[in-house]
C-alpha positions, -999 to +999 in steps of 0.1 A: +891-301+326+859-291+319+831-312+308+817-306+273+777-291+280+771-310+244+743-336+244+752-374+239+738-377+209+709-407+222+699-379+244+690-351+217+655-352+205+647-370+169+624-348+161+631-318+142+611-289+158+600-263+135+619-230+140+598-202+149+605-169+133+609-136+151+605-101+141+623-073+157+603-033+154+629-018+127+622+024+116+640+040+094+652+072+113+620+094+102+593+071+112+613+058+145+606+104+149+571+098+146+566+073+163+586+082+197+569+118+195+538+099+190+538+075+218+533+075+256+564+062+270+594+081+249+614+079+279+618+044+272+631+051+232+669+061+229+680+097+232+687+098+193+678+074+162+714+064+161+712+052+198+683+033+189+701+018+156+726+004+174+707-012+204+682-028+176+714-041+158+730-055+186+697-074+197+693-089+165+726-099+164+721-121+205+692-132+186+708-148+161+737-160+185+712-178+204+703-200+172+669-179+167+653-168+134+648-133+136+643-104+113+637-069+106+600-056+108+597-025+091+574-004+110+555+031+095+536+050+119+506+057+102+495+022+100+507+019+136+489+048+151+459+038+127+458-001+143+460+017+179+433+036+175+413+006+155+425-015+190+417+016+217+455+014+226+480+036+231+511+037+215+528+025+246+559-010+240+529-036+246+510-021+217+543-016+194+553-055+204+515-063+192+514-044+162+544-062+147+535-096+162+496-092+148+515-079+112+542-101+108+516-131+111+498-118+087+531-119+064+537-155+073+508-168+066+505-149+029+541-167+022+526-199+026 
């Protein structure tokens, strides 16, 4: 018999921690193509939108399975590229991630 991996009730935190919401960059087929074409790291993209979509759906499912609160954040090429220009960033994975983090934070603060 394997030992239980669950904590005893008296060892669990009595304080409920607020859940942090994560956002995953999400694209329509057309926007994915535009962002990929304008990126400096297009080699990091999947070969096709269908492959990207399968990977992204799997990542979102994995986040949910790990107990994390995650949602899709629709990325449109024009605002992303304008943001990159305004912040002196190239369109790479780090910039796209930062863009989603900043824009989703605005979205969450407006919801309060």
